[in-house]
C-alpha positions, 0 to 999 in steps of 0.5 A: 465453484459457485459463481457469484456476483461480486461488488468491490467497494475501493477508492483505488484501482487500475491504472493507479500503479502505487499503494494497493491499487495493484492488489484490489485490481488483482483480486478483482481480475483474478476472481474474473478470470476464475469465473465470477462476475466482478464490478468495481465502484471506484474514484478517479486515478489520483494516488500518489500525486494527489491530483486528477489524471485523465478526463475531468468527467463526474461518471465513466464506466468502462470494462477492463480484462472482464471486470466492470468499472463504475468511476464517480468524481470525488475531491482530492485534497491539496492540503492533509488535515483531518477537515480535508481528509473528511472532505475526501471521505465524504465525497467518496461516499456520496459518489460512490453510492451512485456506482453500486448499481441496481444489480443484486450482488452475491456479496460485496467486498469493501476495502480500506484504506478509506473509510468510504470504502468500508462504509460503500460495502455495508451500505450496499449489504444493507440495501441488496440485504446481502453479506458484504466483506471487508479487506483491511489494507491499513488500519483507518483510527490507527492511522489517524492517530499516527499519521502525524496529520493536523487534527488527526489525534482529535478525530482517531477515535471517532474513525476508529469507533466507526471503523469497527462498528462496520467491521462487527456487522460484516461476514468476514475481515480479510488482514494482510497482517496478523498485527491487524487481529489484535486491534479487530478481536478488541473492537469486538469482532469475532475471532472466527470471522478474521482471514489472513489473506496476504498481498503478493508480488504483483510486478513484472520481469525486469525490461533491463539489466542492471548495468543498462539501467544504472546507465538510464537512471546515472548511477555510477558503478562506483556508487552504492545506490540506496533507493526508496520507492514509491509515495513521498508522503507525510507518513513516510517520514523521508526527512529522515532519509534527506538528512541520512543524506547530508550525513553522507554527502562526499561518500560513494554512498548515495540515497535515492528517492523514486516516486511521488506524493504530496511531500516531494516538493517540501523534500526537494527543498530541504536537499537542496537546503542541506546540501543532501546528496539525495536525488529524486526520480519520477515514478516508473513504469511496469519493467522499468520500475522492477529494473530499477529495484534490482539496479540498487543496492539496498533497499529502503522503508521509512516511518514516522516513529509513531507508525506502528500496526497502522499499515504494513508498506505494500512495497514490501512485496516488490522489494523483496522479489528484487532480491536487494537486500532492505533497510527498514527505518521504522518502529520495532515493533511495526507491521514493517519491522515483523515483515523484514524480520519474518523474511529474514531479507534485511536490518531494522533501525530506529525511525527517526535517526538519520545518523544510526540510519546513515551507519546501517547503511555503511555497515551493511554495503561494507558486508557485501556477503551478508547483504547478497544472503539478506537479498536473497533470503527476501526474494526465496519468501517472495517466491514461496510465500507471496504468489499470486494464485495463493493469494487468490485462493486466500481471497476467494475461500474467504468469499464464498464463505462469507456470501454462502453464510448469507449474513447482511 
């Protein structure tokens, strides 16, 4: 295999443990393990807390696991709206330009879900006259339209046009779910340039067993724990879970939200006001996170009703690997719902309907054999399909082919 110098432009990277950062990190380090020279141009850790973590310096270069890392300052919005998003993207792009470096890469890989990640890859391609690849973890145009942020719908068209204009120039496009293909082809991307690249289970072995973990987290053995893990942001629509928790108050079913995000404080206030049985946990360290998932009885995905094809929740890989049944409150045609059905790992209920969600949880929890069957099916799907080596094979083949194409 030809040894390449690969530049990756991504807003999110290690040590962030939520969203797509673990996958970008895994790809970069996996390619380095395979003998490629890999450089990552990225921002400073801030997701999902949306606040700066670590030192407040304008730039920092380093190396980890064979990957050169160049971090640059950027604005971090405290309020999410179209205007604040524009400032965020603009600062990511401006800072990222200084992280591209002078060494000519053989190929640049830009990662969404920021438009800046894609635009920086295109800029590197133009500056160095070498091909670039885009990996779509989210569709930014659709995200702007479907997320419900103030002003999002108004700018969705412009974001989508910019996203597709960059995509049409790319030598190759990687998509994490087949549902993204129709959008890209309709936007003028040649079908032969679109490649399926999967996210994979990138977690650790559980640090403790079920009994110990439930004791550590304060979960009673007679309680049925329905767990949502990950980002608590606007697009997750987690008020649906808070209201469902209020409907389940007084039962042995408890909904737990574990993680962080810009909507957490409001959700905590809402839970206290409504008397919801929902409880909250902070982000869990690797190992403890996997133990928490395995110790739950049901794992939850929740999306706004408008969310359909903009994203595939990254948490599903770890959910499936945990071997617990999944209940997804998501639109029937969404990528989340499709993936749960494909894995035969759970049930899908209509989003934004807390009574239906509460009923579905009680029904599934009453059918222990069925719940176990769904959990085992998800675990088998993860073991069969969502492996690191298989994913790296897909990424490497796409990147090497793009580098050889010579297309700018």
